DSSP file (Angstrom, degrees, kcal/mol; ACC not computed):
  #  RESIDUE AA STRUCTURE BP1 BP2  ACC     N-H-->O    O-->H-N    N-H-->O    O-->H-N    TCO  KAPPA ALPHA  PHI   PSI    X-CA   Y-CA   Z-CA
    1    1 A M              0   0    0      0, 0.0     4,-0.1     0, 0.0    11,-0.0   0.000 360.0 360.0 360.0 118.0  -10.5   31.2  -89.1
    2    2 A N        +     0   0    0      2,-0.1     2,-0.2     9,-0.0     8,-0.0   0.902 360.0  63.2 -82.8 -44.7  -13.3   33.1  -87.4
    3    3 A A  S    S-     0   0    0      1,-0.1     2,-0.3     7,-0.0     0, 0.0  -0.514  90.1-108.2 -86.4 150.9  -12.9   32.2  -83.7
    4    4 A M        -     0   0    0     -2,-0.2     2,-0.5     3,-0.0    -1,-0.1  -0.562  34.6-148.9 -72.2 137.3   -9.9   33.0  -81.7
    5    5 A C    >   -     0   0    0     -2,-0.3     3,-2.0     3,-0.3    19,-0.3  -0.939  22.4-106.4-114.0 131.0   -7.8   29.9  -81.0
    6    6 A K  T 3  S-     0   0    0     -2,-0.5    19,-0.2     1,-0.3     3,-0.1  -0.298  98.5 -14.5 -59.0 115.7   -5.7   29.6  -77.9
    7    7 A G  T 3  S+     0   0    0     17,-0.9     2,-0.3     1,-0.2    -1,-0.3   0.770 113.4 111.4  66.2  27.1   -2.1   30.0  -78.8
    8    8 A R  E <  S-A   24   0A   0     -3,-2.0    16,-1.8    16,-0.7     2,-0.4  -0.835  80.0 -81.4-130.3 165.0   -2.7   29.6  -82.6
    9    9 A L  E     -A   23   0A   0     -2,-0.3    14,-0.2    14,-0.2     3,-0.1  -0.509  42.7-176.8 -64.2 123.5   -2.5   31.7  -85.7
   10   10 A H  E     +     0   0A   0     12,-2.7     2,-0.4    -2,-0.4    -1,-0.2   0.884  61.2   7.6 -92.4 -46.4   -5.8   33.6  -85.8
   11   11 A H  E     +A   22   0A   0     11,-1.3    11,-1.7     2,-0.0     2,-0.4  -0.989  54.0 174.0-146.6 131.7   -5.6   35.5  -89.0
   12   12 A A  E     +A   21   0A   0     -2,-0.4     2,-0.4     9,-0.2     9,-0.2  -0.987  11.3 169.7-136.4 129.1   -3.3   35.6  -92.0
   13   13 A K  E     +A   20   0A   0      7,-2.1     7,-1.9    -2,-0.4     2,-0.4  -0.993   7.6 178.9-141.9 134.3   -3.9   37.6  -95.1
   14   14 A K  E     +A   19   0A   0     -2,-0.4     2,-0.3     5,-0.2     5,-0.2  -0.988  13.5 148.8-133.9 128.1   -1.8   38.5  -98.1
   15   15 A T        -     0   0    0      3,-2.6     3,-0.2    -2,-0.4    -2,-0.0  -0.824  65.3 -85.3-137.1-179.4   -2.7   40.5 -101.1
   16   16 A H  S    S+     0   0    0     -2,-0.3     3,-0.1     1,-0.2    -2,-0.0   0.733 130.4  34.6 -60.9 -19.9   -0.7   42.7 -103.3
   17   17 A E  S    S+     0   0    0      1,-0.2     2,-0.4    22,-0.0    -1,-0.2   0.573 118.0  44.1-108.8 -13.4   -1.3   45.6 -100.9
   18   18 A L        +     0   0    0     -3,-0.2    -3,-2.6    21,-0.1     2,-0.4  -0.984  42.0 174.9-141.3 137.2   -1.4   43.9  -97.5
   19   19 A M  E     +A   14   0A   0     -2,-0.4    19,-1.0    -5,-0.2     2,-0.3  -0.930  27.5 145.9-139.3 118.0    0.5   41.4  -95.4
   20   20 A A  E     -AB  13  37A   0     -7,-1.9    -7,-2.1    -2,-0.4     2,-0.3  -0.999  21.0-174.4-150.4 149.2   -0.6   40.8  -91.8
   21   21 A F  E     -AB  12  36A   0     15,-2.1    15,-2.0    -2,-0.3     2,-0.4  -0.985   8.7-156.3-143.3 157.8   -0.8   38.1  -89.2
   22   22 A L  E     -AB  11  35A   0    -11,-1.7   -12,-2.7    -2,-0.3   -11,-1.3  -0.976   3.1-165.5-138.2 118.5   -2.2   37.9  -85.7
   23   23 A L  E     -AB   9  34A   0     11,-2.8    11,-2.9    -2,-0.4     2,-0.4  -0.907  12.0-161.2-103.0 133.3   -1.2   35.4  -83.1
   24   24 A Y  E     +AB   8  33A   0    -16,-1.8   -17,-0.9    -2,-0.4   -16,-0.7  -0.928  12.8 178.4-118.6 134.5   -3.4   35.0  -80.0
   25   25 A H  E     - B   0  32A   0      7,-2.4     7,-2.8    -2,-0.4     2,-0.8  -0.966  15.5-153.1-133.6 122.1   -2.6   33.6  -76.7
   26   26 A Q  E     - B   0  31A   0     -2,-0.4     5,-0.2     5,-0.2     2,-0.2  -0.831  22.4-178.9 -94.3 116.4   -5.1   33.5  -73.8
   27   27 A L        -     0   0    0      3,-2.2    -2,-0.0    -2,-0.8   -21,-0.0  -0.591  41.1 -93.5-109.2 172.4   -3.3   33.4  -70.5
   28   28 A R  S    S+     0   0    0      1,-0.2     3,-0.1    -2,-0.2    -1,-0.0   0.903 117.7  15.5 -54.7 -51.2   -4.6   33.3  -67.0
   29   29 A I  S    S+     0   0    0      1,-0.1     2,-0.3    24,-0.1    -1,-0.2   0.534 130.7  15.4-108.0  -7.2   -4.7   37.0  -66.2
   30   30 A Y        -     0   0    0     23,-0.1    -3,-2.2    26,-0.0     2,-0.4  -0.967  66.9-116.9-155.0 171.0   -4.4   38.6  -69.7
   31   31 A E  E     -Bc  26  55A   0     23,-2.7    25,-2.8    -2,-0.3     2,-0.5  -0.936  24.4-150.9-113.5 139.6   -4.7   38.0  -73.4
   32   32 A L  E     -Bc  25  56A   0     -7,-2.8    -7,-2.4    -2,-0.4     2,-0.5  -0.952   9.5-171.6-116.1 125.2   -1.6   38.5  -75.6
   33   33 A L  E     -Bc  24  57A   0     23,-2.7    25,-3.4    -2,-0.5     2,-0.5  -0.966   4.1-165.3-113.5 122.2   -1.9   39.5  -79.2
   34   34 A N  E     -Bc  23  58A   0    -11,-2.9   -11,-2.8    -2,-0.5     2,-0.4  -0.952  16.8-174.7-108.8 123.5    1.2   39.4  -81.4
   35   35 A I  E     -Bc  22  59A   0     23,-2.9    25,-1.2    -2,-0.5     2,-0.5  -0.937  28.2-167.8-126.8 136.8    0.9   41.3  -84.6
   36   36 A H  E     -Bc  21  60A   0    -15,-2.0   -15,-2.1    -2,-0.4     2,-0.5  -0.999  27.7-171.6-114.4 128.9    2.9   41.9  -87.8
   37   37 A H  E     +B   20   0A   0     23,-2.2   -17,-0.2    -2,-0.5     3,-0.0  -0.962  28.4 165.7-134.2 115.0    1.1   44.6  -89.6
   38   38 A D  S    S-     0   0    0    -19,-1.0     2,-0.3    -2,-0.5   -18,-0.1  -0.022  74.8  -8.1-114.5  32.6    1.8   46.0  -93.1
   39   39 A G  S    S-     0   0    0     22,-0.1     2,-0.8   -21,-0.1   -21,-0.1  -0.960 102.0 -41.1 169.4-159.7   -1.3   48.0  -93.6
   40   40 A D        +     0   0    0     -2,-0.3     2,-0.4    -3,-0.0   -20,-0.0  -0.857  55.1 174.1-104.1 101.7   -4.7   48.7  -92.1
   41   41 A T     >  -     0   0    0     -2,-0.8     4,-0.5     1,-0.1    -2,-0.0  -0.898  18.9-165.8-107.6 137.0   -6.3   45.5  -90.7
   42   42 A K  H  > S+     0   0    0     -2,-0.4     4,-2.8     2,-0.1     5,-0.2   0.680  74.9  77.9 -95.5 -16.8   -9.5   45.8  -88.8
   43   43 A E  H  > S+     0   0    0      1,-0.2     4,-2.0     2,-0.2     5,-0.2   0.916  96.6  43.4 -61.0 -49.0   -9.5   42.3  -87.3
   44   44 A G  H  > S+     0   0    0      2,-0.2     4,-2.2     1,-0.2    -1,-0.2   0.909 116.2  47.1 -64.1 -43.6   -6.9   43.0  -84.5
   45   45 A H  H  X S+     0   0    0     -4,-0.5     4,-1.7     2,-0.2    -2,-0.2   0.915 110.5  52.5 -70.1 -41.5   -8.5   46.3  -83.6
   46   46 A T  H  X S+     0   0    0     -4,-2.8     4,-0.6     1,-0.2    -1,-0.2   0.931 111.3  46.9 -58.6 -43.5  -12.0   44.9  -83.5
   47   47 A R  H >< S+     0   0    0     -4,-2.0     3,-1.1     1,-0.2    -1,-0.2   0.904 109.1  55.3 -62.1 -41.7  -10.9   42.1  -81.2
   48   48 A C  H >< S+     0   0    0     -4,-2.2     3,-0.6     1,-0.3    -1,-0.2   0.816 105.9  50.8 -66.3 -29.0   -9.1   44.6  -78.9
   49   49 A T  H 3< S+     0   0    0     -4,-1.7    -1,-0.3     1,-0.2    -2,-0.2   0.539 108.2  53.8 -86.1  -5.2  -12.2   46.7  -78.4
   50   50 A Q  T << S+     0   0    0     -3,-1.1    -1,-0.2    -4,-0.6    -2,-0.1  -0.279  83.4 157.7-114.9  45.8  -14.2   43.7  -77.4
   51   51 A K    <   -     0   0    0     -3,-0.6    -3,-0.1     1,-0.1     4,-0.0  -0.355  34.1-174.9 -81.2 151.3  -12.0   42.4  -74.7
   52   52 A M  S    S+     0   0    0      1,-0.2    -1,-0.1    -2,-0.1     3,-0.0   0.700  80.0  24.8-103.4 -39.8  -12.8   40.1  -71.7
   53   53 A K  S    S-     0   0    0      1,-0.1    -1,-0.2     0, 0.0   -23,-0.1  -0.780 104.5 -76.2-118.5 161.5   -9.4   40.3  -70.0
   54   54 A P        -     0   0    0      0, 0.0   -23,-2.7     0, 0.0     2,-0.4  -0.356  53.9-141.9 -58.9 144.6   -6.7   42.9  -70.1
   55   55 A I  E     -c   31   0A   0    -25,-0.2    81,-1.9    -7,-0.1     2,-0.5  -0.883  16.3-158.8-116.5 142.9   -4.8   42.7  -73.4
   56   56 A I  E     -cD  32 135A   0    -25,-2.8   -23,-2.7    -2,-0.4     2,-0.6  -0.982  15.4-165.0-116.1 118.7   -1.2   43.1  -74.2
   57   57 A L  E     +cD  33 134A   0     77,-3.3    77,-4.1    -2,-0.5     2,-0.3  -0.907  19.3 164.4-109.3 118.5   -0.8   43.9  -77.9
   58   58 A C  E     +cD  34 133A   0    -25,-3.4   -23,-2.9    -2,-0.6     2,-0.3  -0.915  15.9  67.3-134.5 160.5    2.8   43.5  -79.2
   59   59 A G  E    S-cD  35 132A   0     73,-2.2    73,-2.5    -2,-0.3     2,-0.9  -0.851  83.3 -28.0 136.5-166.4    4.7   43.2  -82.4
   60   60 A D  E     +cD  36 131A   0    -25,-1.2   -23,-2.2    -2,-0.3    71,-0.2  -0.784  49.5 169.6 -90.6 101.6    5.8   44.9  -85.5
   61   61 A L        -     0   0    0     69,-2.1    -1,-0.2    -2,-0.9    70,-0.2   0.514  37.1-137.9 -92.6  -5.3    3.0   47.6  -86.2
   62   62 A N        +     0   0    0     68,-0.8     2,-0.3     1,-0.2    69,-0.1   0.846  65.2 108.1  50.2  45.7    5.1   49.2  -88.9
   63   63 A V        -     0   0    0     67,-0.4     2,-0.8    19,-0.1    19,-0.2  -0.974  62.1-144.9-144.8 131.8    4.3   52.8  -87.7
   64   64 A A        -     0   0    0     17,-3.0    66,-0.1    -2,-0.3     6,-0.1  -0.894  22.4-162.8 -92.2 111.9    6.5   55.3  -86.0
   65   65 A A        +     0   0    0     -2,-0.8     2,-0.3    64,-0.4    -1,-0.2   0.862  61.4  22.5 -69.1 -41.0    3.9   56.9  -83.8
   66   66 A E  S >  S-     0   0    0     -3,-0.1     3,-1.6     1,-0.1     4,-0.1  -0.769  83.4-103.7-124.8 167.9    5.5   60.1  -82.9
   67   67 A D  G >  S+     0   0    0      1,-0.3     3,-1.5    -2,-0.3    -1,-0.1   0.880 119.7  59.1 -56.1 -41.2    8.3   62.4  -84.2
   68   68 A I  G 3  S+     0   0    0      1,-0.3    43,-0.3     4,-0.1    -1,-0.3   0.616  90.1  74.6 -69.5  -9.5   10.7   61.0  -81.6
   69   69 A D  G <  S+     0   0    0     -3,-1.6    60,-3.0    41,-0.1     2,-0.3   0.407  99.9  40.5 -89.2   4.6   10.2   57.5  -82.9
   70   70 A L  B <  S-F  128   0B   0     -3,-1.5    58,-0.2    58,-0.3    56,-0.1  -0.994  76.7-125.8-147.8 157.1   12.3   58.1  -86.0
   71   71 A K  S    S+     0   0    0     56,-2.2    -1,-0.1    -2,-0.3    57,-0.1   0.890 104.1  27.4 -66.7 -43.7   15.5   59.8  -86.8
   72   72 A N     >  +     0   0    0     55,-0.2     4,-1.6     1,-0.2    -1,-0.3  -0.651  65.3 163.8-122.7  72.2   14.3   62.1  -89.6
   73   73 A P  H  > S+     0   0    0      0, 0.0     4,-0.6     0, 0.0    -1,-0.2   0.874  76.0  50.0 -63.4 -38.4   10.6   62.8  -89.1
   74   74 A H  H >4 S+     0   0    0      1,-0.2     3,-0.7     2,-0.2    -2,-0.1   0.915 112.5  46.1 -66.0 -44.4   10.4   65.8  -91.4
   75   75 A A  H 34 S+     0   0    0      1,-0.2    -1,-0.2     3,-0.0    -3,-0.0   0.780 117.3  45.6 -70.0 -24.6   12.1   64.0  -94.3
   76   76 A N  H >< S+     0   0    0     -4,-1.6     3,-2.6     2,-0.1    -1,-0.2   0.417  77.6 129.2 -96.7   0.4    9.9   60.8  -93.8
   77   77 A H  T << S+     0   0    0     -3,-0.7     6,-0.2    -4,-0.6    -3,-0.0  -0.366  81.2  14.9 -62.1 135.3    6.5   62.6  -93.4
   78   78 A K  T 3  S+     0   0    0      4,-1.5    -1,-0.3     1,-0.3     5,-0.2   0.349  98.7 123.9  77.9  -2.4    4.0   60.9  -95.8
   79   79 A N  S X  S-     0   0    0     -3,-2.6     3,-2.4     3,-0.3    -1,-0.3  -0.569  80.5 -80.7 -79.4 153.9    6.4   57.9  -96.3
   80   80 A P  T 3  S+     0   0    0      0, 0.0    -1,-0.1     0, 0.0   -17,-0.1  -0.329 122.5  28.9 -55.9 132.9    4.9   54.4  -95.5
   81   81 A G  T 3  S+     0   0    0    -20,-0.1   -17,-3.0    -3,-0.1    -4,-0.1   0.196 123.0  51.7  99.7 -12.7    5.1   54.0  -91.7
   82   82 A F  S <  S+     0   0    0     -3,-2.4    -4,-1.5   -19,-0.2    -3,-0.3  -0.038  74.1 132.0-146.2  33.9    4.9   57.6  -91.0
   83   83 A T     >  -     0   0    0     -5,-0.2     4,-2.4    -6,-0.2     5,-0.2  -0.507  66.8-116.5 -83.3 158.8    1.7   58.8  -92.9
   84   84 A D  H  > S+     0   0    0      1,-0.2     4,-2.5     2,-0.2     5,-0.2   0.876 117.0  53.6 -59.1 -40.4   -0.9   60.9  -91.2
   85   85 A Q  H  > S+     0   0    0      2,-0.2     4,-2.3     1,-0.2    -1,-0.2   0.921 110.4  45.7 -63.0 -45.3   -3.4   58.1  -91.7
   86   86 A E  H  > S+     0   0    0      2,-0.2     4,-2.2     1,-0.2    -2,-0.2   0.932 114.4  47.8 -64.9 -46.7   -1.1   55.4  -90.0
   87   87 A R  H  X S+     0   0    0     -4,-2.4     4,-2.3     2,-0.2    -1,-0.2   0.877 110.8  51.9 -63.7 -39.7   -0.3   57.7  -87.1
   88   88 A D  H  X S+     0   0    0     -4,-2.5     4,-2.2    -5,-0.2    -1,-0.2   0.920 107.7  52.3 -61.1 -42.5   -4.0   58.6  -86.6
   89   89 A K  H  X S+     0   0    0     -4,-2.3     4,-2.3     1,-0.2    -2,-0.2   0.919 109.3  49.9 -58.5 -44.5   -4.9   54.8  -86.5
   90   90 A F  H  X S+     0   0    0     -4,-2.2     4,-2.5     1,-0.2    -1,-0.2   0.921 109.7  50.2 -60.0 -42.6   -2.2   54.4  -83.8
   91   91 A R  H  X S+     0   0    0     -4,-2.3     4,-2.9     1,-0.2    -1,-0.2   0.879 108.8  52.7 -62.7 -36.2   -3.7   57.3  -81.8
   92   92 A Q  H  X S+     0   0    0     -4,-2.2     4,-1.4     2,-0.2    -1,-0.2   0.889 106.9  52.4 -65.3 -39.4   -7.1   55.7  -82.2
   93   93 A L  H ><>S+     0   0    0     -4,-2.3     5,-0.6     2,-0.2     3,-0.6   0.959 112.3  45.8 -63.5 -47.8   -5.7   52.4  -80.8
   94   94 A K  H >X5S+     0   0    0     -4,-2.5     3,-2.0     1,-0.2     4,-1.4   0.943 111.0  53.0 -56.5 -46.7   -4.3   54.4  -77.8
   95   95 A A  H 3<5S+     0   0    0     -4,-2.9    -1,-0.2     1,-0.3    -2,-0.2   0.755  98.7  64.1 -61.9 -24.5   -7.6   56.1  -77.3
   96   96 A S  T <<5S-     0   0    0     -4,-1.4    -1,-0.3    -3,-0.6    -2,-0.2   0.448 135.6 -72.8 -81.2   1.2   -9.4   52.8  -77.3
   97   97 A G  T <45S+     0   0    0     -3,-2.0    40,-2.9     1,-0.3     2,-0.3   0.720  90.5 123.7 118.4  29.3   -7.6   51.9  -74.1
   98   98 A F  E  << -E  136   0A   0     -4,-1.4     2,-0.4    -5,-0.6    -1,-0.3  -0.899  39.4-154.2-120.5 147.6   -4.0   51.1  -74.7
   99   99 A T  E     -E  135   0A   0     36,-2.5    36,-3.1    -2,-0.3     2,-0.8  -0.981  23.5-125.7-121.0 131.1   -0.7   52.5  -73.4
  100  100 A D  E  >  -E  134   0A   0     -2,-0.4     4,-2.1    34,-0.2    34,-0.2  -0.682  24.4-153.8 -73.2 110.2    2.6   52.3  -75.2
  101  101 A S  H  > S+     0   0    0     32,-2.2     4,-1.4    -2,-0.8     5,-0.2   0.843  88.6  49.2 -63.2 -38.2    4.7   50.6  -72.5
  102  102 A F  H  > S+     0   0    0     31,-0.3     4,-2.4     1,-0.2     3,-0.2   0.944 114.3  43.9 -68.7 -46.3    8.0   52.1  -73.7
  103  103 A R  H  4 S+     0   0    0      1,-0.2    -2,-0.2     2,-0.2    -1,-0.2   0.796 106.8  62.8 -69.2 -26.5    6.8   55.6  -73.9
  104  104 A F  H  < S+     0   0    0     -4,-2.1    -1,-0.2     1,-0.2    -2,-0.2   0.910 118.8  25.6 -61.5 -43.2    5.0   55.2  -70.5
  105  105 A L  H  < S+     0   0    0     -4,-1.4    -2,-0.2    -3,-0.2    -1,-0.2   0.741 134.6  34.8 -94.7 -22.8    8.3   54.7  -68.8
  106  106 A H    ><  +     0   0    0     -4,-2.4     3,-0.5    -5,-0.2    -1,-0.2  -0.655  63.7 164.5-133.6  71.6   10.6   56.5  -71.2
  107  107 A P  T 3  S+     0   0    0      0, 0.0    -1,-0.1     0, 0.0    -4,-0.1   0.792  82.5  27.8 -64.7 -25.3    8.7   59.6  -72.6
  108  108 A D  T 3  S+     0   0    0      2,-0.1     2,-0.3    -5,-0.0    -5,-0.1   0.372  89.8 119.3-118.3   3.3   11.8   61.3  -74.0
  109  109 A E    <   -     0   0    0     -3,-0.5     2,-0.7    -7,-0.1    -3,-0.1  -0.552  55.4-140.2 -79.4 133.5   14.2   58.4  -74.7
  110  110 A I        +     0   0    0     -2,-0.3     2,-0.3   -41,-0.0   -41,-0.1  -0.826  40.3 147.1 -91.3 116.5   15.3   58.0  -78.3
  111  111 A A        -     0   0    0     -2,-0.7     2,-0.3   -43,-0.3    -2,-0.0  -0.983  27.1-157.8-151.6 137.6   15.5   54.3  -79.2
  112  112 A Y        -     0   0    0     -2,-0.3    17,-0.3     1,-0.1     3,-0.1  -0.833  15.5-167.5-120.9 156.6   14.8   52.5  -82.5
  113  113 A S  S    S+     0   0    0     15,-2.6     2,-0.3    -2,-0.3    16,-0.2   0.377  76.4  43.1-119.7  -3.4   13.8   48.9  -83.3
  114  114 A W  E     -G  128   0B   0     14,-1.9    14,-2.7    17,-0.0     2,-0.4  -0.996  55.4-178.6-147.1 138.8   14.5   49.0  -87.1
  115  115 A W  E     -G  127   0B   0     -2,-0.3    12,-0.2    12,-0.2     7,-0.1  -0.996  32.7-112.6-133.7 142.3   17.2   50.4  -89.4
  116  116 A S        -     0   0    0     10,-0.6     6,-0.4    -2,-0.4     5,-0.3  -0.318  18.2-131.6 -64.0 152.6   17.3   50.3  -93.2
  117  117 A Y  S    S+     0   0    0      4,-0.1     3,-0.4     3,-0.1     2,-0.2   0.588  84.9  82.6 -78.5 -11.4   20.0   48.2  -94.7
  118  118 A R  S >  S+     0   0    0      1,-0.2     3,-1.5     2,-0.1     4,-0.1  -0.502  87.7  17.9 -93.3 161.8   20.9   51.1  -97.0
  119  119 A F  T 3  S-     0   0    0      1,-0.3    -1,-0.2    -2,-0.2     5,-0.1   0.649 116.2 -79.7  56.9  23.6   23.0   54.1  -96.4
  120  120 A N  T 3> S+     0   0    0     -3,-0.4     4,-1.3     1,-0.1    -1,-0.3   0.868  76.4 163.5  58.2  39.2   24.8   52.6  -93.3
  121  121 A S  T <4> +     0   0    0     -3,-1.5     5,-2.9    -5,-0.3     4,-0.2   0.810  63.3  52.1 -67.2 -34.4   21.7   53.5  -91.3
  122  122 A R  T >45S+     0   0    0     -6,-0.4     3,-1.1     3,-0.2    -1,-0.2   0.907 110.0  48.6 -69.2 -40.3   22.5   51.3  -88.2
  123  123 A A  T 345S+     0   0    0      1,-0.3    -1,-0.2    -3,-0.1    -2,-0.2   0.777 115.9  44.0 -70.1 -24.8   25.9   52.6  -87.8
  124  124 A R  T 3<5S-     0   0    0     -4,-1.3    -1,-0.3     2,-0.1    -2,-0.2   0.406 109.7-126.9 -95.9   2.0   24.6   56.2  -88.0
  125  125 A N  T < 5 +     0   0    0     -3,-1.1     2,-1.2    -4,-0.2    -3,-0.2   0.860  56.4 151.7  52.8  40.4   21.6   55.2  -85.7
  126  126 A A      < +     0   0    0     -5,-2.9   -10,-0.6    -6,-0.1    -1,-0.2  -0.708  29.9 133.6 -97.8  81.4   19.2   56.5  -88.3
  127  127 A G  E     - G   0 115B   0     -2,-1.2   -56,-2.2   -12,-0.2     2,-0.3  -0.516  50.4-123.6-124.3-175.1   16.3   54.2  -87.3
  128  128 A W  E     -FG  70 114B   0    -14,-2.7   -15,-2.6   -58,-0.2   -14,-1.9  -0.944  15.1-135.0-128.8 148.7   12.6   53.9  -86.6
  129  129 A R        +     0   0    0    -60,-3.0   -64,-0.4    -2,-0.3   -17,-0.1  -0.921  46.0 144.8-104.0 107.2   10.8   52.6  -83.6
  130  130 A I        +     0   0    0     -2,-0.7   -69,-2.1   -66,-0.1   -68,-0.8   0.422  44.3  85.6-123.9  -3.8    8.0   50.4  -85.2
  131  131 A D  E     -D   60   0A   0    -71,-0.2     2,-0.3   -70,-0.2   -71,-0.2  -0.893  59.1-178.2-108.8 135.9    7.7   47.6  -82.7
  132  132 A Y  E     -D   59   0A   0    -73,-2.5   -73,-2.2    -2,-0.4     2,-0.4  -0.877  36.6-153.2-134.5 153.5    5.5   47.9  -79.7
  133  133 A F  E     -D   58   0A   0     -2,-0.3   -32,-2.2   -75,-0.2     2,-0.6  -0.920  27.7-169.4-118.2 101.2    4.2   46.4  -76.5
  134  134 A M  E     -DE  57 100A   0    -77,-4.1   -77,-3.3    -2,-0.4     2,-0.4  -0.836   7.2-158.8 -94.4 118.9    0.8   48.1  -76.0
  135  135 A V  E     -DE  56  99A   0    -36,-3.1   -36,-2.5    -2,-0.6   -79,-0.2  -0.806  26.2-102.2-109.8 138.9   -0.6   47.4  -72.6
  136  136 A D  E >   - E   0  98A   0    -81,-1.9     3,-2.3    -2,-0.4     4,-0.4  -0.312  33.0-124.5 -52.1 132.2   -4.3   47.6  -71.6
  137  137 A D  G >  S+     0   0    0    -40,-2.9     3,-0.7     1,-0.3     4,-0.3   0.737 107.0  68.5 -57.2 -23.3   -4.7   50.8  -69.7
  138  138 A T  G 3  S+     0   0    0    -41,-0.3    -1,-0.3     1,-0.2    -2,-0.1   0.684 110.7  31.3 -72.6 -15.8   -6.2   48.9  -66.8
  139  139 A I  G X  S+     0   0    0     -3,-2.3     3,-1.8   -84,-0.1    -1,-0.2   0.213  83.6 109.1-122.2  14.0   -2.8   47.3  -66.1
  140  140 A K  G X  S+     0   0    0     -3,-0.7     3,-1.4    -4,-0.4    -2,-0.1   0.793  71.7  64.1 -65.4 -24.2   -0.4   50.0  -67.2
  141  141 A D  G 3  S+     0   0    0     -4,-0.3    -1,-0.3     1,-0.2    -2,-0.1   0.635  94.9  63.8 -71.7 -10.1    0.6   50.7  -63.6
  142  142 A R  G <  S+     0   0    0     -3,-1.8     2,-0.4     2,-0.0    -1,-0.2   0.505  71.3 116.9 -89.4  -3.0    2.0   47.2  -63.5
  143  143 A I    <   +     0   0    0     -3,-1.4     3,-0.1    -4,-0.2    -3,-0.0  -0.507  34.7 173.2 -65.8 123.1    4.6   47.9  -66.1
  144  144 A K        -     0   0    0     -2,-0.4     2,-0.3     1,-0.4    -1,-0.2   0.736  61.4  -0.2-101.5 -32.1    8.0   47.5  -64.4
  145  145 A D        -     0   0    0      2,-0.0    -1,-0.4     0, 0.0     2,-0.3  -0.983  50.2-177.4-158.0 149.4   10.4   47.8  -67.4
  146  146 A A        +     0   0    0     -2,-0.3     2,-0.3    -3,-0.1    -3,-0.0  -0.898  17.9 168.9-153.0 124.4   10.3   48.3  -71.1
  147  147 A R              0   0    0     -2,-0.3   -45,-0.1     1,-0.1    -2,-0.0  -0.922 360.0 360.0-136.5 159.9   13.4   48.3  -73.3
  148  148 A I              0   0    0     -2,-0.3    -1,-0.1   -46,-0.1   -36,-0.1   0.258 360.0 360.0-125.3 360.0   14.4   48.3  -76.9
């Protein structure tokens, strides 16, 4: 589907290397993009850089952007979800005009949104923060709360 559809699935793609989908909702004062991302898709980023209204980009981006966003950054460096390439892409997204709403309000707080089912990870709080609400920089001062 080439055109964005109000409140509908915009893009779904699955190959042996990639699974991603993008849901789009056009609301009165902003646009909401809900993404599940298991790789590098250009569709969502292209749309975000050609915006008409402020955009809130949310969902499972499957990247821990900073060291604080996972329990064991050194042991996980170069693992999927924490590669230099993935983290660079996330930085590019931020540089294109987006603010991580949670980090904006809680720059030093440790909180995770995903834990492995292995090794009793949840009980040990050995998790990753891979889910985000990225807010258009033009409306970041309107963020009132962000929690995980």
